[in-house]
C-alpha positions as CSV (number, residue, x, y, z in Angstrom):
1,M,0.0,0.0,0.0
2,T,1.1,3.5,-0.7
3,L,1.3,6.1,2.1
4,D,-1.7,7.8,0.5
5,E,-3.7,4.6,0.7
6,I,-2.6,4.0,4.3
7,Y,-3.6,7.5,5.2
8,S,-7.1,7.1,3.6
9,Q,-7.6,3.8,5.5
10,V,-6.6,5.4,8.8
11,L,-9.0,8.3,8.3
12,I,-11.8,5.7,7.9
13,E,-10.6,3.7,10.9
14,S,-10.4,6.8,13.1
15,G,-13.7,8.3,12.0
16,Q,-12.0,11.4,10.6
17,F,-12.7,10.9,6.9
18,L,-15.3,13.7,6.9
19,F,-12.6,16.2,7.9
20,E,-9.8,15.1,5.5
21,G,-9.3,18.5,3.9
22,D,-9.2,20.4,7.2
23,L,-6.9,18.2,9.3
24,E,-3.8,19.7,10.7
25,I,-1.6,16.6,10.0
26,D,-0.4,16.4,6.4
27,L,1.1,13.4,4.7
28,D,4.7,14.3,5.6
29,R,3.8,14.5,9.3
30,F,1.6,11.4,9.1
31,R,4.6,9.5,7.6
32,K,6.5,10.0,10.9
33,L,3.7,8.1,12.7
34,V,3.7,5.1,10.3
35,Q,7.2,3.6,10.8
36,P,6.9,3.6,14.7
37,A,3.6,1.8,14.3
38,L,5.1,-0.6,11.8
39,D,7.9,-1.3,14.3
40,I,5.4,-2.2,17.0
41,Y,3.3,-4.3,14.7
42,S,6.3,-6.2,13.5
43,K,7.0,-7.4,17.1
44,Y,3.7,-9.2,17.0
45,R,3.0,-9.9,13.4
46,P,6.2,-9.9,11.3
47,I,6.6,-11.4,7.9
48,D,7.6,-15.0,7.7
49,R,9.4,-16.1,4.5
50,K,10.4,-19.6,3.7
51,F,13.1,-20.5,1.1
52,N,16.0,-22.7,0.4
53,I,19.7,-21.9,0.5
54,V,23.0,-23.7,0.0
55,V,25.6,-23.1,2.6
56,T,29.3,-23.5,1.9
57,G,32.1,-22.5,4.3
58,M,29.6,-23.0,7.1
59,S,28.2,-19.5,6.7
60,Y,25.7,-17.7,4.4
61,D,25.6,-14.0,3.8
62,F,22.1,-12.7,3.1
63,T,23.4,-9.5,1.6
64,G,22.0,-9.3,-1.9
65,H,19.4,-12.1,-1.2
66,D,16.1,-11.6,-3.1
67,Y,14.2,-11.1,0.1
68,G,16.9,-9.0,1.7
69,V,18.6,-9.4,5.1
70,P,16.3,-11.0,7.6
71,D,15.8,-9.5,11.0
72,W,15.7,-12.9,12.5
73,V,16.1,-16.5,11.3
74,S,13.7,-18.8,13.2
75,K,14.5,-22.0,11.5
76,A,17.4,-23.5,9.5
77,M,16.6,-27.1,8.6
78,L,19.3,-29.3,7.1
79,V,17.9,-30.9,4.0
80,S,20.9,-32.6,2.4
81,I,24.7,-32.8,2.9
82,P,27.3,-33.0,0.1
83,Y,28.9,-36.5,-0.2
84,N,32.4,-36.1,1.2
85,A,34.5,-38.3,3.3
86,I,34.9,-35.5,5.9
87,Y,31.1,-35.7,6.5
88,Q,30.7,-39.4,7.0
89,D,30.3,-39.2,10.7
90,I,27.9,-36.3,10.3
91,L,25.9,-38.3,7.7
92,Q,25.6,-41.1,10.2
93,E,24.3,-38.7,12.8
94,Y,21.9,-36.6,10.8
95,R,20.6,-39.0,8.2
96,N,19.2,-42.0,9.9
97,E,16.6,-42.1,7.2
98,V,17.1,-41.1,3.6
99,D,15.8,-37.6,2.6
100,V,14.4,-36.8,6.1
101,P,15.4,-33.3,7.1
102,R,17.5,-33.0,10.2
103,R,18.1,-30.1,12.6
104,A,21.7,-28.8,12.8
105,P,22.9,-26.0,15.2
106,F,22.9,-22.5,13.7
107,D,23.5,-19.0,14.8
108,Y,22.2,-15.9,13.0
109,R,24.1,-12.6,13.4
110,P,22.8,-10.3,10.7
111,P,23.6,-10.5,7.8
112,I,25.4,-13.8,8.4
113,L,23.9,-17.3,9.1
114,Y,26.4,-19.6,10.7
115,V,26.0,-23.3,10.7
116,T,28.1,-26.3,11.8
117,V,27.4,-28.4,8.6
118,D,27.7,-27.3,5.0
119,G,24.7,-28.3,2.9
120,E,21.3,-27.4,1.7
121,Y,18.9,-25.7,4.2
122,D,15.2,-24.9,4.3
123,V,15.1,-21.6,6.1
124,T,12.3,-19.7,7.7
125,A,13.3,-16.0,8.0
126,V,11.5,-13.2,9.7
127,Y,11.3,-9.6,8.4
128,K,9.9,-6.4,9.9
129,H,7.4,-4.3,8.0
130,K,9.2,-1.3,6.6
131,L,8.1,2.0,5.0
132,E,10.1,2.3,1.8
133,Y,10.6,5.0,-0.9
134,D,10.9,4.3,-4.6
135,G,11.9,7.9,-5.6
136,Q,8.3,9.0,-6.1
137,V,6.0,7.5,-3.4
138,Y,6.4,6.0,0.1
139,Y,4.9,2.5,0.4
140,V,4.7,-0.6,2.5
141,D,4.4,-3.7,0.3
142,T,3.8,-6.1,3.2
143,I,0.6,-4.4,4.5
144,D,-2.9,-4.4,3.1
145,T,-6.4,-3.7,4.3
146,S,-6.6,-7.2,5.9
147,D,-4.1,-6.0,8.6
148,E,-6.9,-4.6,10.7
149,L,-4.9,-4.4,13.9
150,F,-2.2,-2.4,12.3
151,F,-4.7,0.2,11.2
152,K,-6.3,0.2,14.6
153,L,-2.9,0.8,16.2
154,L,-2.0,3.5,13.7
155,A,-5.4,5.2,14.0
156,G,-4.8,5.3,17.8
157,K,-1.5,7.1,17.3
158,F,-3.0,9.3,14.6
159,L,-5.8,10.5,16.9
160,Q,-3.4,11.2,19.7
161,A,-1.2,13.2,17.4
162,L,-4.2,15.1,16.1
163,G,-5.5,15.8,19.6
164,R,-2.2,17.1,20.8
165,A,-2.0,19.4,17.8
166,R,-5.0,21.5,18.8
167,K,-7.2,22.2,21.8
168,A,-10.4,22.1,19.8
169,F,-11.4,21.5,16.2
170,V,-14.6,22.9,14.6
171,L,-15.4,22.2,11.0
172,E,-17.2,25.2,9.6
173,G,-20.6,24.4,8.2
174,F,-21.0,21.3,10.4
175,P,-22.4,21.3,13.9
176,I,-19.5,19.3,15.1
177,A,-16.7,20.1,17.6
178,V,-14.0,17.7,18.5
179,D,-12.0,18.4,21.6
180,G,-8.3,17.7,21.5
181,V,-8.3,16.0,25.0
182,D,-11.0,13.7,23.9
183,L,-9.1,12.8,20.7
184,V,-6.0,11.9,22.7
185,S,-8.1,9.8,25.1
186,E,-9.8,8.0,22.2
187,G,-6.5,7.4,20.5
188,K,-4.9,5.9,23.6
189,G,-7.9,3.6,23.9
190,L,-7.6,2.4,20.3
191,E,-3.9,1.9,20.7
192,Q,-4.3,-0.1,23.9
193,E,-7.1,-2.3,22.3
194,A,-4.9,-3.0,19.4
195,L,-1.9,-4.0,21.6
196,E,-4.0,-6.3,23.7
197,E,-5.5,-8.0,20.7
198,L,-2.0,-8.4,19.1
199,G,-0.6,-9.8,22.3
200,E,-3.3,-12.4,22.5
201,L,-2.8,-13.5,18.8
202,S,1.0,-13.4,18.5
203,K,2.7,-13.9,21.9
204,W,5.5,-16.1,20.7
205,Y,7.1,-13.4,18.5
206,L,7.8,-11.1,21.5
207,A,10.9,-13.1,22.3
208,W,12.8,-11.6,19.3
209,G,11.2,-8.2,18.9
């Protein structure tokens, strides 16, 4: 989603879509809210990517990998080992059954994955959601409208920022007044709800975030 699309979704989520043209927070200021919200969301619901790599020299550098450098590697499963006399003892230990994947110790220190056995690995890597810029627009390619809790979290932060930016807001022509203190309170409530729901759904990720 582009930053514009995220902004429009947050206006709907926060109930501010009626006032879009009169809001004090422009897109540039809004952008400064998005990455911190993505960082929090990533602690609970990061992106899992599964792929295969071949490790030689007992290390693998993710620099230049198609998916980029992972923030965390949660699994590196040894799938096959090259036939070599050096590895005969290892083969005996790790391949009790033909073609059955075996666990081998690994250590990930970005951007390098270190292993104790050269070979082919099935990897599960974890990535944070990031706000990126392509020279024309800001975008997040890992977020869409189905990420409801992210938008609730961001809407909470948005309302707090909006509330702190003014003491009161009156839209001329509408019999509506929105007090800044109430906006901050509503925003804090939305943010807390989102964090509680995220915590219930995704507790195990908190160990790495």
